[in-house]
C-alpha positions in Angstrom: 0.0 0.0 -0.1 1.7 3.2 -0.9 0.8 6.3 1.5 0.8 10.2 0.0 1.2 13.4 1.5 -1.3 15.8 0.7 0.6 19.6 0.4 3.9 18.4 0.9 6.3 20.8 -0.6 10.0 20.7 -1.3 12.5 22.8 1.0 11.7 24.4 4.2 9.8 26.9 5.7 9.2 29.0 9.2 6.2 26.2 9.6 8.9 23.2 8.7 11.6 24.5 11.2 8.9 24.5 13.8 7.8 21.3 13.4 11.3 19.6 12.9 12.5 21.4 16.3 8.9 19.8 17.9 9.6 16.6 16.3 12.7 16.4 18.3 11.6 17.7 21.5 14.0 20.9 21.6 13.1 23.3 24.5 11.0 26.7 23.4 14.2 28.5 24.0 16.1 26.5 21.4 13.2 26.6 18.9 12.6 30.4 19.4 16.6 30.6 18.0 15.6 28.6 15.1 12.7 30.9 14.5 14.9 33.9 14.5 17.4 32.7 12.5 14.8 31.5 9.7 13.8 35.1 9.6 17.0 36.4 9.7 17.7 34.0 6.6 14.5 35.2 4.4 15.8 38.9 5.2 19.2 38.8 3.9 19.2 38.6 -0.1 21.4 36.1 -2.2 24.5 37.2 -3.5 25.1 37.9 -7.1 28.0 36.3 -9.1 29.0 39.7 -9.3 29.6 40.9 -5.6 33.4 40.8 -5.2 33.1 39.1 -1.5 30.7 36.7 -3.0 33.0 35.6 -5.9 36.2 35.0 -3.5 34.4 32.2 -1.0 35.4 28.8 -3.3 
């Protein structure tokens, strides 16, 4: 028997980060830090290939 998950999306979202933390049984303070980190990640734009500092990271 096959099982399918309705509405599953590829990748992460804030909800996915919170769910992962919840499933791991992490304390609230750690869950909050993960959410804050996710929000910071969403605010920072992806670098462009023309950004000089980014070009030198390999």
